C-alpha positions as CSV (number, residue, x, y, z in Angstrom):
1,M,-10.4,-37.3,-96.1
2,E,-12.2,-38.2,-99.2
3,A,-11.7,-41.9,-98.6
4,I,-13.0,-41.5,-95.1
5,D,-16.0,-39.6,-96.3
6,K,-16.7,-42.4,-98.8
7,L,-16.4,-45.0,-96.1
8,L,-18.8,-43.1,-93.8
9,K,-21.4,-42.9,-96.6
10,K,-21.4,-46.7,-96.9
11,P,-24.0,-48.7,-95.0
12,L,-23.2,-49.6,-91.3
13,W,-22.9,-53.3,-92.0
14,V,-20.3,-52.7,-94.6
15,N,-18.2,-50.7,-92.2
16,I,-18.5,-53.5,-89.6
17,L,-17.3,-56.1,-92.0
18,V,-14.4,-53.9,-93.0
19,G,-13.5,-53.5,-89.3
20,I,-13.6,-57.2,-88.7
21,G,-11.5,-57.9,-91.8
22,A,-8.9,-55.4,-90.7
23,F,-8.8,-56.9,-87.2
24,L,-8.3,-60.4,-88.5
25,F,-5.6,-59.2,-90.9
26,F,-3.6,-57.6,-88.1
27,F,-4.2,-60.6,-85.8
28,V,-2.8,-63.1,-88.3
29,L,0.1,-60.8,-89.1
30,I,1.0,-60.4,-85.4
31,F,0.6,-64.2,-84.8
32,F,3.1,-65.2,-87.5
33,S,5.4,-62.3,-86.6
34,L,5.5,-63.5,-83.0
35,G,6.6,-66.9,-84.1
36,L,9.5,-65.4,-86.0
37,I,10.5,-63.1,-83.1
38,T,10.4,-65.8,-80.4
39,G,11.9,-68.6,-82.5
40,N,8.8,-70.6,-82.3
41,G,9.3,-74.0,-83.9
42,K,13.1,-74.0,-83.4
43,T,13.7,-76.6,-80.7
44,E,16.7,-78.6,-79.5
45,K,17.1,-81.7,-77.4
46,V,19.0,-81.0,-74.2
47,P,22.3,-83.0,-74.1
48,S,23.7,-84.7,-71.0
49,V,26.5,-82.7,-69.3
50,V,26.4,-84.4,-65.9
51,G,29.8,-85.6,-65.0
52,L,31.6,-83.2,-67.3
53,D,33.8,-80.4,-66.2
54,I,31.9,-77.1,-66.0
55,S,34.0,-75.5,-68.8
56,T,33.3,-78.5,-71.2
57,A,29.6,-78.5,-70.2
58,E,29.3,-74.7,-71.0
59,H,31.1,-75.2,-74.3
60,N,28.7,-78.0,-75.3
61,L,25.6,-76.2,-74.3
62,T,26.4,-72.8,-75.8
63,A,27.4,-74.4,-79.1
64,L,23.7,-75.6,-79.3
65,G,22.4,-72.1,-78.6
66,F,21.6,-72.6,-74.9
67,E,22.3,-70.1,-72.1
68,V,24.1,-71.5,-69.1
69,V,23.7,-70.5,-65.4
70,I,25.5,-72.1,-62.4
71,Q,22.6,-72.4,-60.0
72,D,24.3,-74.1,-57.0
73,S,27.4,-75.9,-55.8
74,I,27.6,-78.8,-53.4
75,Y,30.4,-81.1,-52.3
76,V,30.8,-84.8,-53.2
77,D,34.2,-86.2,-52.3
78,T,34.0,-89.1,-54.7
79,L,33.6,-86.8,-57.8
80,A,36.0,-84.5,-59.6
81,R,36.0,-80.8,-58.5
82,T,33.9,-78.5,-60.7
83,A,32.1,-81.5,-62.3
84,V,28.5,-81.0,-63.1
85,L,26.3,-82.9,-60.6
86,R,22.8,-81.9,-61.8
87,Q,21.1,-80.1,-64.8
88,T,17.7,-78.5,-65.3
89,P,16.0,-79.2,-67.8
90,D,16.9,-82.9,-67.7
91,V,18.8,-84.7,-70.5
92,D,16.8,-85.4,-73.7
93,E,14.1,-82.8,-72.9
94,V,13.1,-80.9,-76.0
95,V,13.1,-77.2,-75.4
96,K,13.3,-74.0,-77.4
97,K,16.7,-72.8,-78.6
98,G,18.1,-70.1,-76.3
99,R,16.6,-71.8,-73.2
100,T,18.6,-71.3,-70.0
101,I,20.2,-74.5,-68.6
102,Y,20.7,-74.4,-64.9
103,L,23.7,-76.4,-63.5
104,T,24.8,-77.6,-60.1
105,I,28.5,-78.3,-59.8
106,N,30.9,-79.9,-57.4
107,R,32.7,-77.5,-55.0
108,V,36.4,-77.1,-55.4
109,L,37.1,-76.9,-51.6
110,A,35.7,-79.4,-49.2
111,P,33.6,-77.9,-46.4
112,Q,35.0,-78.1,-42.9
113,I,33.1,-80.1,-40.4
114,E,33.4,-80.2,-36.6
115,M,34.2,-83.7,-35.4
116,P,31.6,-85.0,-33.0
117,N,32.2,-86.9,-29.8
118,L,31.2,-90.5,-30.7
119,V,32.5,-92.2,-27.6
120,G,29.6,-93.8,-25.8
121,F,27.4,-93.9,-29.0
122,S,26.2,-97.3,-30.2
123,L,28.1,-98.5,-33.3
124,Q,25.1,-98.1,-35.6
125,S,24.2,-94.6,-34.4
126,A,27.8,-93.5,-34.8
127,I,27.9,-94.8,-38.4
128,T,24.6,-93.1,-39.3
129,Y,25.8,-89.8,-37.6
130,L,29.1,-89.8,-39.6
131,K,27.3,-90.3,-42.9
132,V,24.8,-87.5,-42.1
133,L,27.8,-85.2,-41.5
134,G,29.4,-86.1,-44.8
135,L,32.2,-88.1,-43.1
136,R,33.2,-91.6,-44.2
137,V,33.5,-94.7,-42.0
138,G,36.8,-96.5,-42.1
139,T,37.9,-99.6,-40.3
140,I,35.9,-100.8,-37.3
141,T,38.1,-102.5,-34.6
142,M,36.4,-104.5,-31.9
143,Q,38.1,-104.4,-28.5
144,P,37.5,-106.3,-25.2
145,D,35.0,-104.3,-23.2
146,R,32.0,-104.7,-20.9
147,N,29.7,-103.0,-23.4
148,K,29.0,-104.5,-26.8
149,N,29.0,-102.4,-29.9
150,V,29.6,-99.1,-28.0
151,I,32.2,-96.7,-29.4
152,L,35.4,-96.6,-27.3
153,D,37.6,-94.3,-29.5
154,Q,37.7,-92.4,-32.8
155,L,40.8,-91.9,-35.0
156,V,41.9,-90.3,-38.2
157,D,44.9,-91.8,-39.9
158,G,45.6,-93.8,-36.8
159,V,45.7,-90.7,-34.5
160,R,43.0,-90.0,-31.9
161,I,40.9,-87.0,-33.0
162,A,39.4,-84.8,-30.3
163,P,35.7,-83.7,-30.4
164,G,35.3,-80.3,-32.0
165,A,38.4,-80.6,-34.2
166,K,37.9,-79.2,-37.8
167,I,38.2,-81.8,-40.5
168,S,37.3,-81.9,-44.2
169,S,34.1,-83.4,-45.5
170,G,34.8,-86.9,-46.7
171,T,37.5,-87.6,-44.1
172,V,37.7,-91.3,-43.1
173,I,37.1,-92.0,-39.5
174,Q,38.3,-95.2,-37.8
175,L,36.3,-96.5,-34.9
176,F,37.0,-98.7,-31.9
177,A,34.1,-100.5,-30.3
178,G,33.6,-102.8,-27.4
179,D,32.9,-106.5,-28.1
180,G,31.1,-107.2,-24.9
181,S,33.5,-109.9,-23.9
182,L,34.2,-108.4,-20.5
183,S,30.5,-108.5,-19.5
184,T,30.9,-112.0,-18.1
185,L,33.0,-113.0,-15.1
186,L,34.3,-116.6,-14.9
187,D,35.9,-118.6,-12.1
188,V,39.6,-118.8,-12.6
189,P,40.6,-122.5,-12.9
190,D,43.1,-123.9,-10.4
191,L,46.1,-124.8,-12.4
192,V,48.8,-125.4,-9.8
193,G,50.2,-128.9,-10.0
194,L,49.0,-129.6,-13.5
195,N,51.5,-130.2,-16.3
196,V,51.8,-127.4,-18.9
197,E,49.8,-129.0,-21.7
198,T,46.9,-129.9,-19.4
199,A,46.9,-126.4,-17.9
200,R,47.0,-124.8,-21.4
201,S,44.0,-126.9,-22.5
202,L,42.0,-126.0,-19.3
203,I,42.7,-122.3,-19.7
204,E,41.5,-122.2,-23.3
205,S,38.4,-124.4,-22.7
206,S,37.4,-122.2,-19.7
207,G,37.3,-119.1,-21.9
208,F,40.6,-117.6,-20.9
209,V,43.9,-116.9,-22.8
210,V,47.3,-118.5,-22.2
211,G,49.6,-115.7,-21.0
212,A,53.3,-115.6,-20.4
213,F,55.5,-118.3,-19.0
214,S,58.2,-117.8,-16.4
215,S,60.6,-120.0,-14.5
216,N,63.3,-119.8,-11.8
217,S,65.4,-122.5,-13.6
218,S,66.3,-123.5,-17.1
219,I,63.7,-125.7,-18.6
220,Q,64.5,-127.7,-21.8
221,D,61.1,-129.3,-22.3
222,T,58.2,-126.9,-21.4
223,A,55.6,-129.6,-22.1
224,S,57.0,-131.8,-19.3
225,A,57.0,-129.0,-16.8
226,F,54.5,-128.3,-14.0
227,V,52.6,-125.2,-13.0
228,I,53.8,-124.0,-9.6
229,A,52.0,-120.7,-9.6
230,Q,49.6,-118.7,-11.6
231,S,48.3,-115.1,-12.1
232,P,45.5,-114.3,-11.5
233,F,45.1,-116.8,-8.6
234,A,42.4,-119.4,-8.5
235,F,41.2,-118.1,-5.1
236,S,40.8,-114.5,-3.8
237,E,42.0,-113.3,-0.5
238,K,38.4,-113.0,0.7
239,L,36.6,-115.7,2.7
240,D,32.9,-116.6,2.6
241,S,30.5,-116.9,5.5
242,L,31.9,-120.4,6.3
243,N,35.4,-119.0,6.4
244,M,36.3,-120.7,3.1
245,P,38.3,-119.1,0.3
246,I,36.2,-117.5,-2.4
247,K,36.9,-118.4,-6.0
248,N,38.5,-115.6,-8.0
249,R,36.3,-114.4,-10.8
250,V,37.7,-112.4,-13.7
251,P,36.4,-111.3,-17.2
252,I,36.3,-113.8,-20.0
253,K,39.4,-113.8,-22.3
254,T,41.7,-112.7,-19.4
255,A,45.3,-113.8,-19.9
256,I,46.5,-116.3,-17.2
257,N,50.3,-116.2,-16.7
258,L,52.0,-119.3,-15.5
259,T,55.2,-120.0,-13.4
260,I,56.5,-123.4,-14.3
261,D,59.1,-125.8,-12.9
262,M,60.3,-129.4,-13.7
263,T,59.3,-130.5,-10.2
264,A,55.6,-130.8,-9.3
265,P,54.6,-128.6,-6.3
266,I,53.1,-129.9,-3.1
267,R,49.5,-128.8,-3.3
268,E,47.9,-127.3,-0.3
269,S,44.4,-128.3,0.7
270,V,41.6,-125.7,1.0
271,D,41.8,-126.0,4.7
272,T,45.5,-125.1,4.6
273,I,44.7,-122.1,2.3
274,K,42.0,-121.1,4.7
275,N,44.4,-121.0,7.6
């Protein structure tokens, strides 16, 4: 009480200076104490743990004084299960010791995906769709079809997979697509009476494929034989407005089968065919 009485008896300006001095003293004391409490000035560079197994990543981070929290998990089929995919803060950032490092890891189990129906899709659309779903595109086989680059079938491990079937993310899907070769119809060449080599050359140059050979007799030298019949025929059974046989038209790359014999056939004229 005596000290307080002495202080009150001093001039006002002295008391103000004392108060300011006390305030500054406590401010400086608190400032430096806060640094000690919070570890101010103690920093550490964040190491890279991306690609490491989560257990190894946690060990490396905690050894440096960091806290570790698994923030999320996603699935990447090309990476090891439980591998670290992302980290926050990023590698080489300088942060305070004790800072929490958030990790995103690879899932152990692949998520299940419902197989879409790709039949009728364009090839490019199907590829894009599969990638969006997390599925992988395998072999793409082109087949004769009227529509070019349109999906005809979808398979997994060589077996057709039905739309709606559950498969794992990352599954490889094989696709069959049309090559557009059946969009064009061509006149079937008339091969009856030609020798085999000439007929073969005409078939291939006309955009068709040489099919099977058959014969009613034994033929030692096929090259010397003659075509006595063919399938498909050169003319259809239909007649035009002039009562003339109409040329038979079939898709490009159609196989033409030949019946051959060592004796050349007697060719019928168009008028004979007409009648």
